[in-house]
C-alpha positions as a LaTeX table, in Angstrom:
\begin{tabular}{lrrr}
\hline
Residue & $x$ (\AA) & $y$ (\AA) & $z$ (\AA) \\
\hline
Val1 & $-7.53$ & 47.43 & 33.36 \\
Glu2 & $-11.05$ & 47.07 & 32.01 \\
Thr3 & $-10.17$ & 47.43 & 28.42 \\
Ser4 & $-7.53$ & 44.79 & 28.82 \\
Glu5 & $-10.00$ & 42.51 & 30.45 \\
Ile6 & $-12.41$ & 43.07 & 27.61 \\
Ile7 & $-9.62$ & 42.34 & 25.11 \\
Asn8 & $-8.65$ & 39.13 & 27.02 \\
Gly9 & $-12.25$ & 37.96 & 26.98 \\
Met10 & $-12.63$ & 38.58 & 23.29 \\
His11 & $-9.36$ & 36.61 & 22.58 \\
Ile12 & $-10.77$ & 33.75 & 24.56 \\
Lys13 & $-14.16$ & 33.90 & 22.69 \\
Ile14 & $-12.39$ & 34.05 & 19.26 \\
Tyr15 & $-10.15$ & 31.17 & 20.26 \\
Ser16 & $-12.90$ & 28.93 & 21.48 \\
Cys17 & $-14.93$ & 29.56 & 18.42 \\
Gly18 & $-11.95$ & 28.72 & 16.38 \\
Val19 & $-11.24$ & 25.51 & 18.17 \\
Ile20 & $-15.12$ & 24.58 & 17.79 \\
Leu21 & $-14.87$ & 25.29 & 14.08 \\
Leu22 & $-11.56$ & 23.31 & 13.62 \\
Lys23 & $-13.15$ & 20.45 & 15.42 \\
Asn24 & $-16.25$ & 20.53 & 13.11 \\
Ala25 & $-14.01$ & 20.71 & 10.17 \\
Leu26 & $-12.11$ & 17.95 & 11.41 \\
Asn27 & $-15.27$ & 15.74 & 11.93 \\
Leu28 & $-16.63$ & 16.72 & 8.45 \\
Ser29 & $-13.70$ & 15.70 & 6.72 \\
Phe30 & $-13.18$ & 12.30 & 8.74 \\
Leu31 & $-17.05$ & 11.91 & 7.74 \\
Asn32 & $-16.03$ & 12.65 & 4.11 \\
Leu33 & $-13.22$ & 10.28 & 4.25 \\
Lys34 & $-15.32$ & 7.48 & 5.50 \\
Thr35 & $-18.02$ & 7.89 & 2.95 \\
Thr36 & $-15.48$ & 8.12 & 0.00 \\
Gly37 & $-13.64$ & 4.98 & 1.51 \\
Leu38 & $-17.01$ & 3.25 & 1.70 \\
Ile39 & $-18.03$ & 4.28 & $-1.92$ \\
Phe40 & $-14.79$ & 3.17 & $-3.10$ \\
Phe41 & $-14.92$ & $-0.19$ & $-1.44$ \\
Leu42 & $-18.55$ & $-0.91$ & $-2.83$ \\
Gln43 & $-17.26$ & 0.08 & $-6.08$ \\
Leu44 & $-14.50$ & $-2.71$ & $-5.55$ \\
Ile45 & $-16.94$ & $-5.33$ & $-4.73$ \\
Ile46 & $-19.44$ & $-4.46$ & $-7.45$ \\
\hline
\end{tabular}
């Protein structure tokens, strides 16, 4: 029982870390999209 509890705890930790990493990656790509769009827009104006 103890080992399975430890394994379950590890799975939850790994899962939550993965979710956090995924969120950060999405935020970064969204920021990159916004900045590239902004640069592109500015180039169109200039």
